[in-house]
C-alpha positions in Angstrom: 0.0 0.1 -0.3 1.0 3.5 -1.0 1.2 6.4 1.3 -2.1 7.9 1.9 -0.6 11.1 3.3 2.4 12.4 1.0 1.2 10.1 -2.8 4.9 10.3 -2.9 4.6 6.5 -4.2 6.4 5.4 -1.1 5.3 2.4 0.9 3.6 3.0 4.0 5.3 1.2 6.8 3.1 3.1 9.6 0.1 3.6 10.9 -1.0 7.3 12.2 -3.8 7.2 14.6 -5.5 10.3 16.5 -8.9 10.7 17.0 -10.0 11.7 13.8 -6.5 10.6 11.9 -6.3 6.7 10.7 -3.9 6.5 7.9 -0.8 4.0 6.6 1.9 6.2 5.6 5.3 6.1 5.0 8.9 6.8 7.1 9.2 10.2 5.8 5.3 11.4 7.4 5.6 8.8 10.2 8.9 11.3 11.3 6.6 14.3 11.2 3.4 12.6 12.9 5.5 12.1 15.9 6.9 15.7 15.9 3.2 16.4 16.2 2.8 13.7 19.0 0.2 11.6 17.3 0.5 8.0 17.6 2.9 5.9 15.2 2.9 1.7 14.8 4.9 0.2 12.7 2.5 -1.9 10.0 3.1 -5.9 10.5 3.1 -7.8 8.1 -1.0 -8.7 8.6 -1.2 -5.0 8.3 0.2 -4.7 4.8 -1.6 -7.8 4.0 -4.7 -6.3 3.9 -7.4 -9.3 4.8 -8.5 -7.4 8.3 -7.3 -10.9 10.1 -5.6 -10.9 13.1 -3.4 -13.7 13.7 -4.2 -16.9 16.3 -1.6 -15.2 19.1 -3.1 -11.9 18.4 -7.1 -12.4 19.1 -5.7 -14.3 22.5 -7.7 -17.7 24.5 -10.9 -18.5 22.7 -14.0 -19.0 25.0 -15.4 -22.7 24.8 -19.4 -23.2 25.4 -18.7 -27.2 26.0 
């Protein structure tokens, strides 16, 4: 996925979040967001796949309805 902020064509490597912003951005834009004290998270493999599914260990233990 490409950077949603600068549209430079750079690959998005981070997610920037606030109460009104949720964008996938490149490293340069992520540095700018950090200077503005916004929440910046590195995208893992699942963020780049875009499937919307979490891996089993991220979901935590399942409930048993036996």
